[in-house]
N, C-alpha and C positions, 0 to 999 in steps of 0.2 A: 378549510383554512389550514395552512401549514402551521406548525408550532411557532415558527418565527413571526408569521403574520398575526397569529393570535396574541403573542407577547407584545408585538408592536401596537396592536389596537388597544390592549390593556394599558400600555404605557401612555398612549395618547389620551385615553379616557381619564387616567389618573392625573395627568398634567392639566387637562381641562378642568377637572374637579378642583385641583389645587388652586388654579387661577380664580375659579368662582368662589371658593371658600375664602381666599384672601380678601375678596370684596365683602362677602356676606358675614364673615366671622373673623374680624381682624384680631381677636384675642386668642385665636388658635395659633400657638407659637410655632408648631411644626410647619404650617403653611406660611405663616408670617415671615419666617426666616428661610423658607425654601427659595433658593436663588437659582433661577433657570440657567444662568450663565455658568455657575459652578457645576450644576448638574450635567450640562452638556459637555463639560470638560472631563467627565468621568468615563471610565471604561464601561462597556455594556454590563459586565458583571457588577460593578460598583453602582451603576444606575439602578439596577434591579434591587440591590441591597439597600440603597438609600430609600427607595420607594417602600420597601418592607419596613424599614425603620419608621417611616412616616405613615404607615398603614392606618394606625389608630386615628390619626388626625384627618386622614382622607375619608375614612368611613364614619367618623363621629365629628361632624363639623363644629359642634359646640364644645369640643374638648379644649381645656385650658393649656394642655401640654401637647398632646397629639403625636408624640414620638417616643420610641423606646429602643434602646440599643438591643440588637439581637445577640451580639457577642461582645465581651469586654473590649476587644480590639476595635469595635466600631467607634468608640470615643476618640481614638487616635485616627482611625481610617477616615472618619468624617468630621475631623476637628473643626474645620471652618463653619460647618453647620451647627454642631453641638455647642461650640463656643458661644455663638450668638443666642441660641435657644436658652442655654443655662444662665448666661449673663442676664438675659431678659427675665427669666424665672426668678432669679435671686436678687434682681434689681441692683446689680453691680456692674462695673465696667468689665469688658471682655478680658482685660489683662489682670483682673483681681486674683489674688492668691488667698487661699483658705488657710487660716491659722486656728488650731484648736486651743481653747483656753477654758479649762474646767474649773478655774478658781472661782469661788463664791465670795471672795473678798470684795467688800464694798457693796454687796447686794443688800438692799434695804428689806427689813421685815423678817430676816432670818432669826432663829433662836440664838441666844448669846454664844452657845457652844458651836454654832455653825452647822449642826447636824439636822437633817430633814427627817426626823423621826415622826411618822404620822401619829402614833399613839401619844407621844409627848405633846403633839400639837392638838390633841383631842379629836383627831379624825379617824374614821373607820378604815379598816384594811381595804385595799383597792385591788381590783382585777386589772390586769394590764395586758395589752396586746402590743407586740413589738412589730413594727413594719420594717422590713429589711429591703434595701434597694440594691443589694449585691447578691451574688450567687457563689456557690462553691466552684472552685476551678475545674472540677471534674464534669460540670454540667453547663450547657448553654444557658444564656439568660432566658427568662420566662417566655418572651415572644417567639423564641426559636425552639422551645422545648416540645418534645413529643409527649404523648400520654405516658409512654414507658419511662421517659426521662423524669417526669413528675413523680411517678410512683417510686422510682429508684432514689430520687432525691429525698422523698418523704421517708423511705426506709432508712437511709443513711442518717437523717436528722433524728429519727426516733431512737437510734442507739445513743446519741448524745443526750436526748431528753431523758432517757431512762437513768443515765448517770446523775443528771440534775435533780430528777424527781426523788432519787434515793438520798440526796443530801438534805439534812434538816434545815439548813439555812436557805434552801431554795424550795424544795418540795414541789407542789403543784400538780398539774395534770396536763394531758394533751388530748385534744379533740380533733379527729380527722374528718375531713369532708369526702374521703374516698370510700365509696361503698365497698363493703367486704373487709375493710381494715379493722383490726382488733379494737381500735379506739374510735370507730366511726360514730358520729353523732348526727342524728337527723333533726328535722324541724320540730318534731314532737318533743325532743329533749331540750 
């Protein structure tokens, strides 16, 4: 098979799988909002990129989301697709605008001073994991990262973590899942 023929057969397989998953798993947002007419209007390069964005949903039919931008520009590049998926995920209209409001005014059950001090509320100290849905501008988004990108990202972030760990108001520690890393933690730990 020529590379072009192999790519075409892979594309045909993906499109057939998307059609099947639309029927079998309607909750998979990537395939639910995959519009064949929109797809067919894309350049060959953009078609391949959109399929890469949808790869998780194609390979994991029971996924609730099933799509991940490979580059920050994908949100604009494939706006008609992402707009539908994100509106569905957040249960809002496609033209909804996000507004931040961090005010706790009017929230019932808060202490009178409005501070959420765990010790004052009689609660123990907590461990927290922060999930971040964005990346540093120097690196591609996770779906397009190489192993070297991931290692370099971790090294860059560790420098920032060291600053935070040295501050009494933050402290804490860092555990790496990268074998050979100074802060590597395995399943035994």
